[in-house]
C-alpha positions, 0 to 999 in steps of 0.5 A: 499499500503506498502513502504517497501524496494523491494530486486528485484529492487537492493541494494542503495549501487549500485547506484553511488552517492557521497556527499563532503564539503568545510571547507575552505573560498573560496576567490574572489581577482577580479570582474568578474573572473571565479572561480571554487568551491573548496571541501576538504572533502568526506563524501562518494563516490561511483562511483564518484571521487573527482579530483582535488578538484574541478572535480567530475568524474562519472564512469558510464553513466545515469542521475545525480542530482547535488545539492549544497548549497554555503555560500556567505559573502559580506565583503567589500561594493559594493552596492546594485549592489553586487552579485554572479553568479554561473553555471555548468560546464561539462568537462571544458565547461560552459553549457548553461542556467545553471547561476543563479544570487544572491545579496550578499549586505553589508546590507544583507551579507549573502546569501545562493544558494541551487540549483540542476541540473539534467544532463547527463553524460557518463562514465569518464565525470566530472562536476565543480560548477563556480563563479563569483562576481560583487565586489572582497570581495564576498567570499564563507565563512566556518563559526563556528557555532554561537550558539550550532550548528555545523560550517557552510561549505562554500560549501556542494555538492552532486551527485547522479546517478537517471536514 
């Protein structure tokens, strides 16, 4: 069986997709307040556009796979109940059943959730990642490398149309 590229299927450059990241720390100043994750760098965009540093707007209707990783860091206590919650929003409204909670305790201050969502979108819809914390001082942190590797972005997001 050959896994060779089949030109009759079409070109991958025709598939709406993009990749973005943030090299800025995203700070929480209050607990239990909604924050929207921000992106300030674009690796590439094809048929999807980053707007207002928070909105990923699509130009085609279909099923999309959104993947992200966010480097959470607890800089200021909160005890064993210190946590962050993350959820997905579509056109400014929270999408039910997309939330997740991660522990970000002082004795384990770094947490790197990396999730993906499948979501149906139509032309001109946009998606955002929202977050809240149980303790102000839990941030999404950009870091320099601890060794020979590259810096650690606070947030990495990709969005690809899959159907």
